[in-house]
N, C-alpha and C positions, 0 to 999 in steps of 0.2 A: 619403845625401842625400835628404830628403823629396821627394815627388812634386812636380813643378815645373809650375805653371800660369801662363797669361798674363794679360793685363789684363782678358780676358773670361772668366776662369776655365776656359780651355780647357787640358786636360793635354797633355803631350808623350807620345804613346802610340805613334805610328805612323811608321816611318821607311822612306822610299823610297831606295833605293841604285842610282844609275846606275853601271853598271860599264864602260860605253863610250858614246861619243857617235857611234860609227859605226852605220849602218843599212844593210841591203841592200835596202830599199825606197825609194821617193820618194813617198810618199802626199801627195795634193794637199793635205790639211788640216793636214799637219805639215811636210813638206819639199818645198814647190812650186817652189823655185828650181832653177837649173841647177848653181850652184857654192856651196860652202860652205867656211867657215873651220873647222878641226878643232882639238881640243885636241892639244897636244904629248904624244907617246906616253910620253916619260920623266916626264911630269907625272902619269900616271895612277897612282892608288894600287895598290899590290900587295894581294894577297889578305890578307896578314898585316896590313897598314895598315887595311884595311877591317875586318878581324876586331877590331882594337884599338878603333877608333872605335865600333864597335857595342857593345863592352863598356863604353865610357864612356857611351854612350846608355842603356844599360839601367840605369845607376845613376840616371838621370833619370826613368825611368818607361816608356821604350820596351819594348814586348813583341810588336810586330808588325813585321815586316820584309818588304819586297818588292823583288825585283832587277828593275831596269829598264835602259833604255838612252836612245837608240838602240836596237839589237836586242842584248839581253844575251847570246843565244846565239852572237854572234861572238867574245865573249870567250873566248880559248883556256883549256881545261881548267876550265871554269866549275863541274863537279861537285866539284872540289877546294874551292872557296870555299863552296859549299852545305855540304859536310862540316863545314867550319869553324864555320859559322854555326849549323848545326842542332845542335851540341853546346853552343852558348852558353847558360849558364843564363839563365833569364828570358825567353827568346824562346819564345812558345807558338804562333807563326803564322809560316811562312816561305814566301813565294809568289814567283812570277815572272810578269811580263807579256811576252809574246813575240808576233812576228808569225807564228810557226808554220813559217817555211820550214825551219829546221833542228831542228825539235822531233822529227820521227820517229827521226833518228838519235841523239838525245841523251835522249829521254824516260826510258828504262830506268835509264841512268846518273843521272840527276837525282834519280829516285825512290829509288834505292839509296843515294844519298848523304844523303838525308833531307830533300828538298824536299817541303813539304806540299801546295801547291796550285799550279795553272796557270790563268793567263788567257791566251787567245789572241785576237788580233785577227782579225775576220772582217768584213768590210764588205760582202760580195756573195757570192752563190752561183754568179755567172756568170763564167767564166774571162776572157771578152773585157771584161767590165766591170772585172774585178780588174786586168787589164793597163792599162787607161785610167786607173784611179784610182791605182794605185802606180807605173806607168810602168816595170814590170818583169814577168816572167813568174813562174809558180811557184804558182798557184792549186791545183793538184793537190798540192803539197808541203804547203801549209797544211791541206787536208783530211787528208791522210795523217798529219800531225802530231797533229791533234784525235784521230784514230783511236788513235794510238800511246800518246797520253796515257793514253786509257781503257784500252788494253791493258796498259800499265804499272801500272796500279792507282790512278791519281790518281781522286779523287772530288772533287766540290764544283767542278768545273772551270766557268769562266765563259767566254763568248764575247762579246767587246767589238765593237760595231757603231757607228762614228761616222756619224750619219745626216745626209745633206747633200741639200737639195732638188733635185730633177731629176738627181740622181746614183744614189741607192739607196734613197730613200725608198718605192718600190714594192715593197720586198722585206721588209718587215716581218713579214708573215705567213708568208712563206716561210722566213724565218730562225728564226722560233719553232719552226715544225715541224722543221727541220734540227736545232735544239738539241735538241728532246725525243728525236729519234732518236738523236742523238750522246750522250746522256746528260750534257748540259751546259746550263747556264743563260744564256740570252741577256741582256746588258745594252746597252740602246740609249742612246747617248750624244749630247746635243745638241752640234752643230758649235761648237767654242769659238775664241775670238779670241786665245788665248794664243800666246806664243812665235812660232815661224815660220809662223803662219797669216797671211802677209802678204797674202793674196787673200780673206780673210775678209769677208763681207758679211752684214748682218742678214738679207738676203732668202734666204739660203742655209740659215738655221737652221730646222729643223722642231720646233716647240716640244713640250713633254710632253704638253700636253692634246690637240694634234693627233695625235700618236702614239697616244695611248689612244683617241681616237674612231675612228680607223681600225682599229686592232686590235679595238676593240669591235664595230665593224660587221660584221667578218668571223668573229670567234671568240666573241663574247658578251662580255657587260659585265665588265671587269676588276674585281676586288675588291682594295682596298688591303690590305697585310699590315703588322703593326706595325713600326715603324721600328727599325733595329739600331743604336742610338747614334748614332755618328759615320760610319757607313757611307754612302758617297756616293750609293748607289742607293736610290730609293724602290722596293720590290718590290711586284708585283701577282699575282694569281692569276685564272686564266680558270676558267670553269665546268667545264672538263675536267680541271682539276688542274694544267695548265702554269703554271709561275711564270717570270716575267720581272721585269727591273729597268729603271729609267730613271734616267740621270744626267742632271739637269737643271741643270747648272751655270751655263748661260747665261741661262735665264729664270727659275729658281727656285734661287738659290745655298744652299748649306749651310754658309756661313762660320760660322755661330753655333756649329757642334759640330765644326768641323774640328780634328782632333788630328794632322796630318801635317806632316812636315818632309821636306826632300829633301837628298841629297847628291849633287854631281856626280861624275863619274868621276875627276876630278883633286882632289877633296876640298873643294869649296866648298859651304858649308851654307846653304839658303834655307828661311826660314820659312812661305813662301807660294809657290804656283805663279805667281802674278803679281809676285812680289818682284823688284825691280831690283838690289837689293844683297844680297850674301851675305858670310859669314865663312869666310876661308880656313883650313882645318883641317890642310891638307897641311903648311904651313910649320912651325907649332909641333909637329906630329907627327914630323916629319923632324928637327927641332931637339932631339928628345929630351925634349919636355916631359912631365911626368907625367900619368897619366890624371886625376888630381884637378886638375891645373892646366888640362886641356883642359876639363874638367867646369866649371870656373869660367869659361871662356869662353861656354859653352853657356847655363848656367842663367839668368844675368842677362839675356842677349839674348832668352831665351824669356819671361821675366817681363815684358819691356817690349813683347812682341809685341801688336800691335793690328791686324795685318793682316786685311782683309775684302775682298781683291782682287776676287773675283767680284762681291760686292755693290756695290762702287765702279763696276765695268764696267756693271753693270745700271743704277745711276744715269746713267751717261753715255748709255745707250741712251734713258731717259727725256728726257734733255735734247736729244736729236737728234745727239749728238756721237760716237756709238760707231763706231768704224772698227778696223780691224786694230790690235792693241795696240802692235806693234813695226814700224818701217820696216826694209827690208833693209839700209841703211846702219848702223844701230844693231846689227843682228845681226852683221853682218861685223866691227864694231868690238869687240864683245863676244860671243862665241859661247855664253857661259853664259846668255844670255837665250833660247836656243833650247829649245824644248820636247823635242827629241831629246837635248839635253845634260843637262838636269836630270831628265828622267824625267816621265810624265804622271800 
């Protein structure tokens, strides 16, 4: 099957696979509520089913995979899935996004299984602030996980920081210094209103330009680097050579080049992070439909894709109507709308 493109000529190249909707943190920007509705465990795709779907997606042009959650390291025996996917022809980039709590004990096995890259969420360098933000302890485990990834031989490691005004926006420079010492590139992420960010407010967002101004005042003027196609982060270099990224999905969306699709842990496919409707792939897979038949479900859906969710949210901001994207009642009636269910 030839390369599939959507109505804006965006190819399907990048697939984010959620392996669980569970998480061992309760971060304010993702899971601020006290109770959640979880996916049925017997609905979760098996590793073999995930591998079978990936095989189909590679025929449509996907060559980059990222394992997400929830917290993907909570999925039992995850290195076995990594080994299945790492041998899959056509996949040239296999990565994972993790909060790092379990990374120290799994990093070596993941590397041995064939995982290519690791991204670790690190929103603060202060243990007490970590506990307030995530409503859990374990900051020391996250730092140990970052160190373990380096010791296991991972390179190209990213540290993702969701920047929230009045919460951690005073740590930009410190986080850059930590990233340099840890051999990792920091990516600052504007606080988004997607999924479970039910308490999102525009006033909590620190825009990219403000981050650049603060960093520049402390470290010298950042120089923009050439963009990497559909990569979500714009990268910058400081006078001392430090490179960092900013993902400005809230104030400067990159919808025009977005080549990402997402599969929830129970097999629902979404063509946009902000999409409210998805396609159930678990049912046809378990009914024994052929790979070709499943591909025929996916290809027409992608060709019809005209999603520009983040840009639509930005237009809502200009009209003064931008609030949290989903209400709690909607999330409880359909947990697939949660960010921790479909992966970020």
